[in-house]
C-alpha positions as CSV (number, residue, x, y, z in Angstrom):
1,X,80.9,104.3,104.2
2,X,81.5,106.5,101.2
3,X,81.4,110.3,101.7
4,X,78.7,110.6,99.1
5,X,76.6,108.0,100.6
6,X,73.1,107.8,102.1
7,X,74.2,109.5,105.3
8,X,74.2,112.9,103.4
9,X,70.4,112.7,103.5
10,X,70.5,113.2,107.2
11,X,68.9,111.0,109.8
12,X,65.4,110.2,111.1
13,X,64.1,108.7,114.3
14,X,62.1,105.5,114.4
15,X,61.1,105.3,118.0
16,X,64.4,104.9,119.9
17,X,66.3,104.0,116.6
18,X,68.0,106.4,114.2
19,X,68.6,105.6,110.6
20,X,69.8,107.5,107.5
21,X,66.9,109.2,105.7
22,X,67.4,107.2,102.5
23,X,66.7,103.5,102.7
24,X,66.4,100.6,100.3
25,X,63.3,98.8,99.3
26,X,64.1,95.1,98.8
27,X,60.9,94.1,97.0
28,X,62.5,93.9,93.5
29,X,65.2,91.5,94.6
30,X,62.6,88.7,93.9
31,X,61.4,87.9,90.5
32,X,58.9,89.9,88.5
33,X,55.8,91.0,90.4
34,X,57.8,90.2,93.6
35,X,57.2,86.5,92.8
36,X,59.7,83.7,93.0
37,X,63.4,83.9,93.7
38,X,66.2,85.7,91.8
39,X,68.1,83.9,89.0
40,X,71.4,85.2,90.3
41,X,71.7,85.1,94.1
42,X,75.3,86.1,94.0
43,X,74.3,89.4,92.3
44,X,71.7,90.0,95.0
45,X,74.3,89.5,97.7
46,X,76.6,92.0,95.9
47,X,73.8,94.5,95.6
48,X,72.9,94.3,99.3
49,X,76.5,94.6,100.4
50,X,76.9,97.6,98.0
51,X,73.9,99.3,99.6
52,X,75.5,98.9,103.1
53,X,78.8,100.2,101.7
54,X,76.9,103.3,100.4
55,X,75.6,104.0,103.9
56,X,72.2,102.5,103.7
57,X,71.2,101.3,107.2
58,X,67.4,100.9,106.7
59,X,66.1,98.0,104.5
60,X,62.3,97.5,103.9
61,X,60.9,94.0,103.1
62,X,57.8,91.9,103.6
63,X,56.8,88.3,104.0
64,X,54.6,88.6,100.8
65,X,57.6,89.3,98.6
66,X,58.5,86.0,97.0
67,X,56.3,85.1,98.9
68,X,58.4,84.2,101.9
69,X,61.7,84.6,100.0
70,X,62.8,88.2,100.2
71,X,63.5,88.1,103.9
72,X,65.7,85.0,103.5
73,X,67.7,86.7,100.7
74,X,68.5,89.5,103.1
75,X,69.6,87.3,105.9
76,X,71.6,85.0,103.6
77,X,73.5,88.1,102.3
78,X,73.9,90.2,105.4
79,X,73.7,88.0,108.6
80,X,75.3,88.7,111.0
81,X,74.0,92.2,110.5
82,X,75.9,95.4,110.9
83,X,75.1,96.9,114.3
84,X,73.4,100.0,113.0
85,X,71.2,98.2,110.3
86,X,67.4,98.3,110.8
87,X,65.4,95.8,108.9
88,X,61.7,96.6,108.6
89,X,59.3,93.9,107.4
90,X,55.6,93.7,106.9
91,X,52.8,91.2,107.2
92,X,49.1,91.1,106.4
93,X,49.1,90.3,102.7
94,X,49.1,86.8,101.2
95,X,50.0,85.7,97.7
96,X,47.9,82.8,96.4
97,X,49.4,83.5,92.9
98,X,51.7,85.9,91.1
99,X,49.0,88.4,90.4
100,X,47.2,88.4,93.7
101,X,47.7,90.4,96.9
102,X,45.0,89.3,99.4
103,X,44.7,91.2,102.7
104,X,44.7,89.0,105.8
105,X,44.7,91.0,109.1
106,X,43.4,88.2,111.3
107,X,45.3,88.2,114.6
108,X,46.1,84.5,114.2
109,X,47.6,85.1,110.8
110,X,49.7,88.0,112.0
111,X,51.1,86.0,114.9
112,X,52.1,83.3,112.5
113,X,53.5,85.8,110.0
114,X,55.7,87.4,112.7
115,X,57.1,84.0,113.7
116,X,57.9,83.2,110.1
117,X,59.6,86.6,109.6
118,X,61.7,86.1,112.7
119,X,62.9,82.7,111.4
120,X,63.7,83.9,107.9
121,X,65.5,87.0,109.1
122,X,67.3,85.1,111.8
123,X,66.2,87.5,114.5
124,X,64.8,87.2,118.0
125,X,63.0,90.6,117.7
126,X,62.0,92.6,114.6
127,X,63.0,96.2,114.9
128,X,60.1,97.6,112.8
129,X,57.1,95.4,111.9
130,X,54.4,97.0,109.7
131,X,50.8,96.0,109.1
132,X,50.9,95.8,105.3
133,X,47.3,96.9,104.7
134,X,44.1,97.1,106.7
135,X,41.8,94.1,106.1
136,X,38.2,95.1,105.3
137,X,37.0,91.9,106.8
138,X,38.8,92.3,110.2
139,X,38.3,95.2,112.6
140,X,41.4,97.4,112.2
141,X,41.8,97.6,116.0
142,X,42.0,93.8,116.2
143,X,44.9,93.7,113.7
144,X,46.8,96.5,115.4
145,X,46.1,95.0,118.8
146,X,47.6,91.7,117.8
147,X,50.8,93.5,116.9
148,X,50.7,95.4,120.2
149,X,50.5,92.1,122.0
150,X,53.5,90.7,120.1
151,X,55.4,93.9,121.0
152,X,54.6,93.4,124.7
153,X,56.1,89.9,124.7
154,X,59.2,91.1,122.9
155,X,58.8,89.8,119.3
156,X,58.5,93.3,117.9
157,X,60.4,96.4,118.9
158,X,58.4,99.1,117.1
159,X,55.2,99.1,115.0
160,X,54.3,100.8,111.8
161,X,51.3,100.7,109.5
162,X,50.8,100.9,105.8
163,X,48.2,102.0,103.2
164,X,46.1,103.8,105.8
165,X,44.0,106.9,106.2
166,X,44.4,109.6,108.9
167,X,41.5,108.1,110.8
168,X,43.2,104.7,110.8
169,X,46.5,106.3,112.0
170,X,44.6,108.0,114.8
171,X,42.9,104.7,115.8
172,X,46.2,102.8,115.7
173,X,47.9,105.4,117.9
174,X,45.1,105.0,120.4
175,X,46.1,101.3,120.8
176,X,49.9,101.5,120.6
177,X,52.7,103.9,119.7
178,X,53.2,104.0,115.9
179,X,56.6,105.1,114.6
180,X,56.1,104.9,110.8
181,X,53.5,105.0,108.0
182,X,54.1,103.6,104.6
183,X,51.7,104.9,101.9
184,X,52.1,105.5,98.1
185,X,53.5,108.9,97.5
186,X,55.5,110.4,94.6
187,X,55.5,113.3,92.2
188,X,52.4,112.1,90.3
189,X,50.5,110.7,93.3
190,X,50.2,112.9,96.3
191,X,46.8,111.6,97.5
192,X,48.3,110.8,100.9
193,X,49.2,114.4,101.5
194,X,46.9,114.5,104.5
195,X,48.6,111.5,106.0
196,X,52.0,113.0,105.4
197,X,50.9,116.2,107.1
198,X,49.7,114.1,110.1
199,X,53.0,112.4,110.3
200,X,54.8,115.7,110.2
201,X,52.6,117.0,113.1
202,X,53.2,113.8,115.1
203,X,56.9,113.3,114.3
204,X,56.2,109.9,112.6
205,X,58.4,108.7,109.8
206,X,56.6,108.5,106.4
207,X,57.9,105.8,104.0
208,X,56.7,106.6,100.4
209,X,56.2,103.4,98.4
210,X,56.3,103.6,94.6
211,X,58.6,106.6,95.3
212,X,59.5,107.2,91.6
213,X,56.0,107.1,90.2
214,X,55.4,106.7,86.5
215,X,57.6,108.0,83.7
216,X,54.9,109.3,81.4
217,X,52.9,112.5,81.2
218,X,53.7,116.2,81.7
219,X,54.9,115.8,85.2
220,X,57.4,113.2,84.1
221,X,58.6,115.5,81.3
222,X,59.3,118.2,83.9
223,X,61.3,115.8,86.0
224,X,63.3,114.8,83.0
225,X,64.0,118.5,82.2
226,X,65.2,119.3,85.7
227,X,67.2,116.1,86.0
228,X,69.0,116.9,82.7
229,X,70.0,120.3,84.2
230,X,71.6,118.5,87.1
231,X,73.1,115.7,85.1
232,X,70.9,113.2,87.1
233,X,68.5,110.4,86.3
234,X,64.8,110.7,86.6
235,X,65.0,108.4,89.6
236,X,67.6,110.3,91.5
237,X,65.8,113.6,91.1
238,X,62.5,112.1,92.2
239,X,64.2,110.9,95.3
240,X,65.7,114.3,95.9
241,X,62.3,115.9,95.6
242,X,60.9,113.5,98.2
243,X,63.7,114.3,100.6
244,X,63.2,118.0,100.2
245,X,59.4,117.6,100.5
246,X,59.3,116.8,104.2
247,X,61.7,116.2,107.0
248,X,59.8,113.0,108.0
249,X,60.1,111.5,104.5
250,X,62.1,108.3,104.4
251,X,62.3,107.1,100.8
252,X,63.0,103.5,100.1
253,X,63.7,103.2,96.4
254,X,64.4,99.7,95.2
255,X,66.3,98.3,92.2
256,X,68.0,95.1,90.9
257,X,70.9,97.2,89.4
258,X,74.0,98.2,91.3
259,X,74.4,101.1,88.9
260,X,70.9,102.3,89.6
261,X,71.4,101.9,93.4
262,X,74.5,104.1,93.2
263,X,72.6,106.7,91.1
264,X,69.7,106.7,93.6
265,X,72.0,107.2,96.6
266,X,73.5,110.3,94.8
267,X,70.2,112.0,95.5
268,X,71.2,112.2,99.2
269,X,73.7,114.9,98.2
270,X,71.4,117.0,96.0
271,X,69.9,120.2,97.2
272,X,67.1,121.5,95.1
273,X,67.0,125.2,94.3
274,X,63.7,127.0,94.8
275,X,63.2,127.1,91.0
276,X,63.7,123.4,90.7
277,X,61.2,122.7,93.5
278,X,58.6,124.9,91.7
279,X,59.2,123.2,88.4
280,X,58.7,119.7,90.0
281,X,55.5,120.6,91.9
């Protein structure tokens, strides 16, 4: 691992597992809108191996990316996996077409989804399995309960939830231990601040999806100004801000570019000054 790698971000616990506090989101390895397969699979292999070389030991994926392609890309590139690598995947969204993300939290669907992910990832047990989103047509407790059942029989090691409220987090925790929450969070969208605060109080990892936010508006201009001071990209500074925001934050920025991957990982070594933090918000 390179000295300036992801390990400089420190570590975070996911139940009885420990990973570096800067991961990689694999969603963009598929085609546009996380649909289809990449045109250059060799490039995907090189990018994933470069992430590992940079000290990344946490990769986030989902069965809906592709759909049912992203997990296979990871296993084809990295299996047999490094001993310290944690692959987190998600289920509970289906993709009838490129533009659709349909929630399906039925226990039967989740059981089948877990079996499919195990096969594509070439695993006997998934280290972290996350409910991708609550299904308004299925009682949330039934969806979480199905994952708890799969955990009891050894298909899942740890359970996480995504796109949830504090009340849903509390309900899930009343059913089974929850080690992670994945909600949208970035400089422009901090609407899950209450969920982040709950995770801090409970010692639960918070995975911010869409961690870079948009690149327009006054806030984005401030990011650019501070990034220029440090000789960094907008993306790297946004990641550094997330890392500084909370000790339970586990950013998972994704990219198809090896250059951008390397720039993102440089954020692990950046310490924001008080003035920088104030400028960013």
